[in-house]
C-alpha positions, 0 to 999 in steps of 0.5 A: 253533140254525141258522147260515145262514152258511158258514165262509170265505164272504163276505157284505155286512152287508145279506146278514147282517141279511136272513139273520137276519130283519131287513129293510133298513129295520130294519137301516139305521144305528144299532147295525147299522152298528157293530162288533157288534149283537144279533139276538134271542139272537145277537150278530153281530160284525164284526171288522176285523183289521189295519185301521182301521174306517170310523169311524177306530177301529183296534182290535188285533183279531188271530188267535192260533192257533184264537182271535180276540183281539177288542176291544169298543167304546170306553167299555165296562167289565166291568160294562157290561150289554152286555159281561156279555151277551157274556161270559155262558156262554149267549152265542152269537156269530156272527163275521165279519172282514175285512182291508181297509176296503172288503172284504166280511165273511168268516164265521169261525164261531160262537164263545164268549167266553173266561171271563176278559176283560180291561178295558183303559184306552186314552188315546184310546178310554177303557176297552175290554174285550179278549176271546179268542173261541174258535170251535166245532168243526165237528163236531156231536159231541165228537170225543174221544167223552168225552161219550158215555163219561161218559153210559155211566159214569153209567148203569153206576154207576146200574145198580150202585147199583140192585143194592145194590152200594153199595161199587162206586160213590160216594154220589150227592153225591160223583159228578161229571160232565164239563162245559164242553166245546165241542160244536156241535149241529145240529138242525132247528128252526122258526125264531124271529125275534121277538128283532129285534121285541123289541129294537125294543120295548125301544129305544122304551121306553128312548127314553121313559125308562121301565123295562123291565117284565114285563107279568105280574108287573111285575118290573123290574131298576131297582126290584129291583137299582137297575140297569137291564138289558134282560133281558126275553123276547118271548112269543108271545100266540098260541103258534107251536107251535099251528100248523105254518104259516109266519106273520108276527109283529108287535109286537102279537103279542108280550108282554114277560115276565121269564124266570120268568113266560115259563117259567111261562105255557108250563106253565099247563094249561089254557093262559092268555093273558097277561092271564089269567095276570097276573090270577092273579099279581095275585090271589095278591099281594093274597090 
């Protein structure tokens, strides 16, 4: 995923939001003026370190070695959907910090949350969640070379197995691979910025007191699990991959789909519109 910021450089909030595809009007006030907010799949964190924020909140954010101890907003628990999203292994955090109230924000880097956050009770703020954020290494490959060694080992074992030398390698069910290493990959990709529009669509549905429902299968978390989550994906009605031209995307160009339907519709051959795919799903339910 492209990172449009340089570690160590300073930015004001407006520059951050514009670099991530939000206009001045879209990012004015609300969650975008608080300590963190989501833009698509990226969570942007603004951490005051050693100083209170403009709202008067003074969280004990602090650097510890290569990590940042960072606190959530007040009245948050480990079961809060927002916190679950931050602590997810798939989360992608862009971290900015400052040490004075009126200073611009310094980009620390892309980071992941440690897998063991701590819920803490504060007399004034109520419940908060304490995270340890770990920054990705600057290199795009694992400097130890262990990942490539692992690939070479697996390929070597596969070759031995193909020769019938069963005693030389363990059976497949006993083989293991190395996981959970931090590796920053750099790719040239076509930018997708539909996430910000999706967030506006979801926010409007929430204001109406309605559930977030898949437009194909009708799935929603409230009905299935009794808990409301905002887990929904934005599907381009006209596939971006069908053209190399830069184009503008509005709400009318998107559909809200659950993860399963979103992946399935992209694998339909021949391709289907959202309405066609929804009709196929309805017919299967009634047949």
